[in-house]
C-alpha positions as CSV (number, residue, x, y, z in Angstrom):
1,M,6.9,-12.2,21.2
2,N,9.5,-14.5,21.1
3,I,7.8,-16.7,23.6
4,I,4.9,-17.0,21.3
5,K,7.3,-17.7,18.3
6,I,9.0,-20.4,20.6
7,N,5.4,-21.9,21.6
8,K,4.3,-22.0,18.1
9,R,7.6,-23.9,16.9
10,I,7.2,-26.5,19.5
11,Y,3.4,-26.8,18.7
12,V,4.5,-27.4,14.9
13,L,7.1,-29.8,15.7
14,F,4.9,-31.8,18.3
15,Y,2.1,-32.0,15.5
16,F,4.5,-33.0,12.9
17,F,6.1,-35.8,15.1
18,V,2.7,-37.2,16.2
19,N,1.6,-37.3,12.6
20,L,4.7,-39.2,11.5
21,I,4.0,-41.7,14.3
22,I,0.5,-42.1,13.1
23,F,1.7,-42.7,9.6
24,C,4.4,-45.4,10.8
25,V,1.8,-47.3,12.9
26,G,-0.6,-47.2,10.0
27,Y,2.1,-48.7,7.8
28,I,2.9,-51.4,10.2
29,F,-0.7,-52.3,10.5
30,I,-0.8,-52.7,6.6
31,L,2.4,-54.8,6.6
32,K,0.9,-56.9,9.3
33,G,-2.3,-57.1,7.3
34,C,-0.3,-58.3,4.3
35,S,1.4,-61.1,6.4
36,Q,0.7,-64.8,5.4
37,D,0.7,-65.8,9.2
38,N,-2.7,-64.5,9.8
39,N,-6.1,-65.7,8.4
40,A,-7.8,-63.4,5.8
41,Q,-10.3,-62.0,8.3
42,V,-7.6,-60.7,10.6
43,N,-5.6,-59.3,7.6
44,V,-8.7,-57.4,6.4
45,V,-9.0,-55.9,10.1
46,Y,-5.3,-54.9,10.0
47,I,-5.4,-53.3,6.7
48,S,-8.6,-51.6,7.5
49,I,-6.9,-49.9,10.7
50,G,-3.7,-49.0,8.8
51,T,-5.4,-47.3,5.9
52,S,-7.6,-45.4,8.2
53,L,-4.5,-44.3,10.4
54,I,-2.7,-43.2,7.1
55,A,-6.0,-41.4,6.1
56,S,-6.1,-39.7,9.5
57,G,-2.3,-38.8,9.0
58,I,-3.1,-37.2,5.6
59,V,-5.7,-35.0,7.0
60,M,-3.6,-33.8,10.0
61,A,-0.7,-33.1,7.6
62,L,-3.0,-31.1,5.4
63,E,-4.3,-29.2,8.4
64,L,-0.8,-28.5,9.5
65,F,0.0,-27.1,6.2
66,R,-3.3,-25.0,6.2
67,E,-2.3,-23.6,9.6
68,I,1.2,-22.6,8.6
69,F,0.0,-21.1,5.4
70,K,-2.7,-19.3,7.1
71,G,-0.2,-17.8,9.4
72,Q,1.8,-16.6,6.7
73,V,-1.0,-14.9,4.9
74,F,-2.1,-13.2,8.0
75,K,1.4,-12.0,8.8
76,R,1.5,-10.4,5.3
77,I,-2.1,-8.8,5.8
78,Y,-1.0,-7.4,9.0
79,N,2.2,-6.0,7.6
80,I,0.5,-4.2,4.7
81,I,-2.7,-3.2,6.2
82,F,-2.2,-2.6,9.6
83,E,1.6,-1.7,10.1
84,G,1.9,0.0,6.6
85,G,-1.5,1.5,6.8
86,L,-2.5,0.9,3.1
87,E,-6.2,1.6,3.0
88,L,-6.9,1.2,-0.5
89,L,-5.3,0.8,-4.0
90,Y,-6.3,2.3,-7.0
91,E,-5.5,1.9,-10.7
92,K,-5.5,5.7,-11.5
93,R,-4.8,8.9,-9.9
94,D,-8.2,10.8,-10.9
95,L,-10.4,9.8,-8.0
96,D,-13.9,10.8,-7.2
97,K,-13.0,10.5,-3.8
98,Y,-11.0,13.6,-3.6
99,D,-14.2,15.7,-4.2
100,T,-15.7,14.7,-0.8
101,L,-12.5,15.0,1.0
102,M,-11.8,18.4,-0.4
103,K,-15.2,19.8,0.3
104,N,-14.7,19.0,4.2
105,I,-11.1,20.3,4.5
106,K,-10.5,20.9,8.0
107,K,-6.7,21.6,8.6
108,K,-4.4,21.2,5.6
109,V,-3.8,20.2,2.0
110,D,-0.2,19.3,1.0
111,I,0.4,18.4,-2.8
112,T,3.2,18.0,-5.2
113,G,3.2,17.9,-8.9
114,Y,4.7,19.2,-12.3
115,T,1.7,21.1,-13.3
116,L,-1.2,20.2,-10.9
117,N,-3.4,21.2,-13.9
118,A,-6.3,18.8,-13.1
119,F,-6.0,20.0,-9.3
120,Y,-6.3,23.5,-10.3
121,E,-9.2,23.1,-12.6
122,S,-11.2,21.0,-10.3
123,Y,-10.4,22.9,-6.8
124,S,-8.9,26.3,-7.2
125,D,-12.3,28.0,-6.4
126,L,-13.1,25.8,-3.7
127,I,-9.6,26.3,-2.1
128,I,-10.0,30.1,-2.4
129,E,-13.5,29.9,-0.8
130,K,-12.2,27.5,2.1
131,V,-9.3,29.7,3.1
132,K,-11.5,32.9,3.1
133,A,-13.9,31.1,5.4
134,N,-11.4,29.3,7.7
135,P,-7.9,31.2,7.7
136,S,-6.5,28.4,9.9
137,I,-6.5,26.0,6.9
138,I,-3.0,25.7,5.3
139,I,-2.6,24.7,1.6
140,R,0.8,23.8,0.6
141,I,2.0,23.4,-3.1
142,I,5.0,22.1,-4.3
143,L,5.7,22.4,-8.1
144,V,8.8,21.5,-10.2
145,N,10.5,24.6,-11.8
146,P,8.8,24.7,-15.2
147,D,12.2,26.1,-16.7
148,S,14.2,23.3,-15.3
149,E,15.5,20.2,-17.5
150,F,13.4,17.9,-15.4
151,S,10.2,19.8,-16.1
152,K,11.2,20.0,-19.8
153,N,12.0,16.1,-19.7
154,R,8.6,15.1,-18.1
155,A,6.7,17.0,-20.6
156,K,8.5,15.1,-23.2
157,L,7.8,11.8,-21.7
158,E,4.0,12.7,-21.6
159,N,4.1,13.8,-25.0
160,R,3.0,17.3,-24.0
161,K,4.4,20.8,-25.0
162,H,6.7,22.3,-22.4
163,E,4.8,25.5,-22.8
164,S,1.7,23.7,-21.1
165,F,3.5,23.0,-18.0
166,K,4.9,26.7,-17.7
167,D,1.4,28.1,-18.3
168,S,-0.1,25.8,-15.5
169,V,2.2,26.9,-13.2
170,E,1.9,30.5,-14.1
171,R,-1.8,30.2,-13.7
172,I,-1.5,28.7,-10.2
173,K,0.9,31.3,-9.0
174,S,-1.5,34.2,-10.4
175,S,-4.7,32.9,-8.9
176,F,-3.4,32.0,-5.5
177,H,-1.2,35.2,-5.1
178,G,-2.1,37.3,-1.9
179,Y,-3.5,34.3,-0.1
180,T,-1.2,34.2,3.2
181,N,-2.5,30.6,3.9
182,I,-1.9,29.4,0.4
183,K,1.8,28.6,0.3
184,L,3.7,27.8,-3.0
185,R,7.2,26.7,-3.7
186,Q,9.3,25.0,-6.5
187,I,12.0,22.6,-6.5
188,D,14.7,22.0,-9.1
189,S,14.8,18.4,-9.0
190,P,12.6,15.7,-10.4
191,L,9.7,14.2,-8.6
192,S,9.7,10.5,-7.9
193,T,6.3,10.2,-6.6
194,M,3.2,12.3,-6.3
195,I,2.0,13.2,-2.6
196,F,-1.5,14.5,-2.2
197,R,-2.5,14.9,1.6
198,I,-5.9,15.9,2.7
199,D,-6.1,16.3,6.5
200,D,-5.3,12.7,7.7
201,I,-5.2,10.9,4.3
202,I,-2.4,10.8,2.0
203,F,-2.7,9.6,-1.6
204,A,0.7,8.7,-3.0
205,G,2.0,7.1,-6.2
206,P,4.9,7.0,-8.5
207,H,5.7,9.0,-11.5
208,L,5.9,6.4,-14.2
209,H,8.0,6.5,-17.5
210,K,6.1,7.7,-20.6
211,K,2.8,7.5,-18.5
212,T,0.5,10.5,-17.7
213,S,0.2,11.2,-14.0
214,K,-3.7,10.9,-13.9
215,S,-3.5,7.4,-15.3
216,T,-1.0,6.0,-12.8
217,L,-1.6,3.8,-9.8
218,T,-2.4,5.6,-6.2
219,M,-2.3,4.3,-2.7
220,E,-4.6,5.6,-0.3
221,L,-2.7,5.6,3.3
222,N,-4.2,6.0,6.9
223,K,-2.5,7.9,9.5
224,K,-1.9,4.8,11.7
225,G,0.5,3.4,9.4
226,W,4.3,3.9,8.9
227,L,3.8,4.6,5.2
228,F,1.8,7.5,6.1
229,A,4.7,9.0,8.1
230,E,7.2,8.1,5.5
231,Y,5.4,10.2,2.9
232,E,4.5,12.8,5.5
233,M,8.3,13.2,5.9
234,E,9.1,13.0,2.2
235,F,6.8,16.0,1.6
236,E,8.5,18.0,4.5
237,R,12.0,17.1,3.1
238,L,10.7,18.5,-0.4
239,W,9.3,21.5,1.3
240,N,12.4,22.5,3.2
241,D,14.5,22.2,0.2
242,A,12.2,24.1,-2.1
243,K,12.1,27.8,-2.9
244,P,9.2,30.2,-2.7
245,L,7.7,30.1,-6.1
246,A,8.5,34.0,-7.2
């Protein structure tokens, strides 16, 4: 990797000095063409050669800048898409793509939230159907304790009644009670981010101030990037600190 960087630096410096020489030679020809010592025809030839050389130098300079800029662009793309693993970026959290993925669950679903009301309304019946048909599927749900100040504050920020948060949590608890492969836990701390994993895809996004969760930006992450691993570990840290939802 270091050798490639050194070779690229040498190439850029060589290209720059060659370009500088072309500019200088072109300038010398133009000066020669402006000399009073030559006849008019010779001066025209000198000026023509000089301007051509300078024009070529400008083209080479632009090409050099294009190559340098292109390298920076590809470096950013590589960092974000390939190393980071950012698959897609959405303006909202309520995505139609969830439906297809949830209908084809094979291994696991991990999700965090304050109420998960939309998640429950959309997929509660499907989840029960899936875990009955395939007991190896594991569903893990982390909720913020509805009696905590963090939950009450979130309800206030979203202009919602705290009782609605508490009712949603109780409904999830009641509906999924008794299913050993649907695991529920709660935390007594605020959520800085939403994490929704369906098998090998993670959807993640922040909880923004005074903005409802469903209208907040969401990232889709693939398993090959370090962002996936980061959010996967974040969920595990939250899970380990959470307590069973009693």
